[in-house]
N, C-alpha and C positions, 0 to 999 in steps of 0.2 A: 802975200800970195797964199802962204800956207794957211793962214787964218780964214781966208775966203774959201778954201777948199773944205775946211772943217765946217764952216757955216752952211755950205752947200750940202754936205753930208747930213747936218742936223735938219735942214729943211726936208730932205728926203725922208728922214725918220718921222717928222711931223706929218708929212703927206700920207705915209703908211698908216700912221696912227689915226688919222681922221677919215680914212677911207670908209665907204659904206660896206665894203666886203669884209665881213668878220668871220664867216664860217670858213672852215678849211676846204670842204668839198664843194667845188663849183657846181653850178646848175647843169644837170645832164638829163636827157631822156634816153630811153632804150627802145629801139625799134627793131623788131624781128619779123622777117618775111620768109615764108616757106612756100616754094613753088610746087604746085601739084600739076595735074594734067591740064586743066583749063582754068584753074583758079589759083589765086595767091592768098594764102592764109596769113594774117598779120596779127601781131600783138605789140601794143605800144604802151610802155610804162612811163608815166609822166608824174613828176613830184607834185603832191597836193599843194605844197607851199608855193610852187611856181605858178600853178593854176590860180591860187588865191591871189597872188600878186597881180596877175594879168586880168583876172575876171571878178575877183571878190567872192570867193566861196563862203567865207565866214559871215553868214547872214546876220547874226546877232552881235558880231564884233567882240566876242568873249575870248578871242585868242586861240580857240580850239575849233578844228574842223571835224564835225561829226559825220557818221555815215548818212544820217538823214539829210544833212546839208548837201553832201555830195550827190545823193540820190535825186534830190530835187533839181539838181543842175545837170543831170545826165544829158539831156538834149542839147543844152548850151555847150557842155564840154565837147560833145561829139561834133557839133557844128564848128566850134573854135579850132579843134585839133585837125579834123579831116580837111578843113578848108585850107590848111597850111601844109598839106602833103599832096603832091601831084606825082603820078606815075604814068609814064608812057612806055609801051612795048611795041617795037616795030613801027614807031611813029603813029601808033594807034592809041587814042586816049582811053583811060580806064576809069571805072566808077568804083567808089568805096561803099561798103554796106556794113554797118555796125551790127555785131551779133551779141556781145555781152559786155557788161560793165562790172568790173571787180575792183577790189582794193587789195594791194599787196604791200609788204614792208621790205624796204631795201636797207642798206647799211646806214643811210642818213635820214630815214623816216618813211612816212606812208606815201604810197604812189597810187594814182588812179591807173587802172589797167583797162585798156580798150582792146577787145578782141574783135577783129573785123575780117571781112573778105574783100578781095579786089577782083573785079571781073573785067576782062579785056576782050575786045572782039578778036584779037589775035595775040597769042602768047608767044613771046620770042625770048631767046637767050640774051638779047641785047636790050637793056632797059635803061631809061632815064628817070631819075628820082629828083624831085625838087622839094626841099624841106625849108619851111619858114617859121617854125614854132619859136616864139619868144624872142626872135632876133630883134624885133622892134622895141622891146622893153629891156632886154638884157644882152648886151653884146658879148658877154662872157659865156653865154649858153652854148652847149654842144649837144648834137644829136648823134648817139652811137648806134650804128647800123650793123645788123647781122642778117645776111641773106643766105638761106639754105636752099640748095638745088640738088637733085639726085646725083649730079656729077661733082659738086664742090660746095664749100662753105666760104663765104667772103665777108669781110668786114670793111667798114669805112666810117669816117667821122664828118658830120656836117658842121659847118661853122658859118658865121656871117660872110667870111671871105670865100667859102666854098659851099654855097647852098644847094648846088646842083651836082649830082654825081652820075656818071654813066658807067654801068657795069656790064661786062661781058661774062655771063655766067659759066662759060666753058673755058675761059682763059685762066692761066696761072697768074695770081696776083700777089705772090709772097712779098716781092720787093715793094710794091705800092703800099701794102698794109704795113710793112716794116717802117717805111718813111712816114706814113701818116701817123702812126702811133709814136714815132720818134718826135715828130713835130708837136704832138699833143703832150709828150713828156716835158719838152722845153717850155711850152705854154703853161703847163700845170705848175711847175715850180716858180715861174715868174709871177703867177697870180696867187701862189700859196704864201701869203705874207707871214704866216707862222714859221714856215721853213726858212724864208729869207731872213727873218729877224733872229732865228736860232743860229743860222750860219754867220750872220754879222756879229752876234754876241761872241761867237767863238773866235772870229777874226780880229775883233777890236784890239785885244791885247797881244796879237801875234807879232806886232812890231815893237813890243815892249817886253821888259822883264822886271820881275818883282824884287826889289832890293831895299832894305832898311825901311820896310813898311810903306813903300810907294812904288808906282810904276815909273820906270826909267827907259829911255830909248835904247833900242838895240842898234849897235853901230854897223854890223855886217849885214848887207842885203842877202848874202848867202845863208846866214843863220835864219833870217826871216822866211826865206823861201823853203828851207828845210822844215821850219815850224808849220807853215801853211800846208805844205805837202802832206805832212804827217796828220794834221787835223782833217783835211779834206779826204785823204785816203781812208782814214778810219771811219769817217761819217759815211762815205760812199760804200765801203765794204759792208758796214752794218746794215744800212737801209736796203742795199741790194739783196742781202740774204733774206730779210723779213718781207721785202716786196715780193720776192719769188715764192716763198712758202705760203704767204697769204693769198696771192693771186691764184696759185694752184690749189688753194683750199686745203693745204696740208695742216695749217693752223689758222683758226678763226678766233677773233676777239671782238667783243661788243664795240660798235662804232663810237658810242658815247665815251666809253672808257679810253679808247685809243685817242680820240680828239682831246679829251681832258688831259691825258698824260702828255700829249704833244704840247699843249699850252703850258702845262706845268714845267716841261723841260726848258721852254723859252724863259720862264721866270727864273729857274735855277741857274741857267747859263748866264743870264744877265746879272743876277746877284753875285755870281762867282767872280765877276769882274770887279765888284766892290769889296768883296771879302774872299780873296783867292785862297782856297784850301790846297788845290793842286797847282803848284807853282812850276813844276816841270812835267813833261809828258802829258800836256793838256789834250793830246789826242784821245786820251781815255774818256774824256767827257763826250767827245764826238762819237766815239765807238758805242758807249753805253746808250746814249739817247738816240743815236742813229737807228738802233734796233726798233725803237717805237715809231720813229718817223716813217720807216719802211711800211708799216701796217697802214699808215695814213695814205701813202702813195698808192697802195694796192686797192683802195676802195673803188677807184674808177674802173679797174679791170675786173675785179671780182663780181661786180654787179652786172657785167655784160654777159657772164655765163657762157663763155666761148668753149667750143670743143678743144680738146688738148692740143691738137696740131696748130690751130689758129692761136691758141693762148700763148704758145711758145714764141711765135712770131711777134705777137702784140707785146708780150713781156719784154723780149729783147729790144724791140724798138723803143718802147716807152722808157725802159730803164736807161738806155743810151741817151735818150732825149733829156731825161732828168739830169744826167751827168753833164751834158753839154750846157744846159741852162745854168747849172751850178757853177761850172767853170767860167762862164761869161760874167757871173756876179763876182767871182773871186778876181778875175782879171780886171774888172772895173774898179773894185774896191782897193786892192792891194797897193797899186802905185799911189793912190790918194793918201792912204794911211801911212805909207812909208815916207812920203814927202813931208807929211805934217807931224811925224812922230816926236820931233824935238820940241815942238811948241807946247806951252802951258795949256793952250786952248784944246789941243788934241787930248792930252793926258787927263785934263780935268773936265773939260766940257764934253768932248765927244765920248770918251770912255766912261766917265762917271755919270754925268748928267744923261748922256745917251742911254746908258745901261739902266738908269732909273726909269726913263721913259719906256724903254722896251719891257722892263719887268712889270711896270704898272699896266700897260696895255695887255700884256700876256696874262696878267692876273685877272683882268676883266674877262678875257676869253675863257680862262679856266672856270670862273664862276658861272658864266653863261652856259658852258658846255656840261659841266658836272651837275649843275642844279637845274638845267633847262630854263634859264632865265633870259630876259631880253633887256639887259642893262643898257645897251647902246641906244635904245630908243629915246632915252632921256639924257644920256651922258653926252651925246654928240648932236 
């Protein structure tokens, strides 16, 4: 039974390793609507890589999207995007009119920027928005919405499960926004394979201790729980600090540097299971590298450019969601690891071979992110 649990764990690792999702930051677009007297001004930032995947912007297939290629596709981009955004105010349909095409850079690359206006026969404070961008080609895509009205600023998140949102622009929405960003935090860590593998690398030896040059099983479940609590608390504290300072733009770091160091941290954490230098107080590893992972978590919120009041709500909800998602992973992993800790298969196959697999995959991520390569196109 124990060996079957270890095999199941190994299969999960292999599934993560062969997934098509290799980038840390998932696909997002940023939609901002500003209500004026009888017109709604809009700006929609859409990643060029996502448009290329859906429409094929790279005309000469050289792996680079130039301004000329984007410019030649302005009409097609407009038609593709605006056909997937519907707004109704007071049950009255509205029409979209494109005004300008721009290109801007976010933390994860270049974005097409559509500036447009929405004209409705009747402007109401009660609006319905339907969003359908990329959901048919990427179920992980999210649309991050910010609506500004003279009386309030509201945020929401579109997903395949929630493509339509109704907003009352005069209502208080603090709790709704808190829970929406909380849910997004849970989802973000569950699809953040680099964070998951880093956490698993820290937890793999939590049911073992290093003695006479090899891993041996810890006998007391109480000692295991103490070890796990110390590791998870250190990681949580560290990434919560940097998530906050980065989302509030108190400290900003280049996205490529952050993503590369996150991949490097996974490599080092996995290799540490093979050559353990820190044999006690392993929470130090979680604390040090957790600081970098927090900057990765912050990329979603910082690109949304929320006002301070809304940012605090989004930050609190998102951070809590990350912690909940993390605890679910720990709760699922710990009983499995503890039950199998005495077996040769766990100590040698799961810990050693599993750590080699994690380190190898993370090294590929590190090379891709630091050198801007696409190794996985031919490796998988």
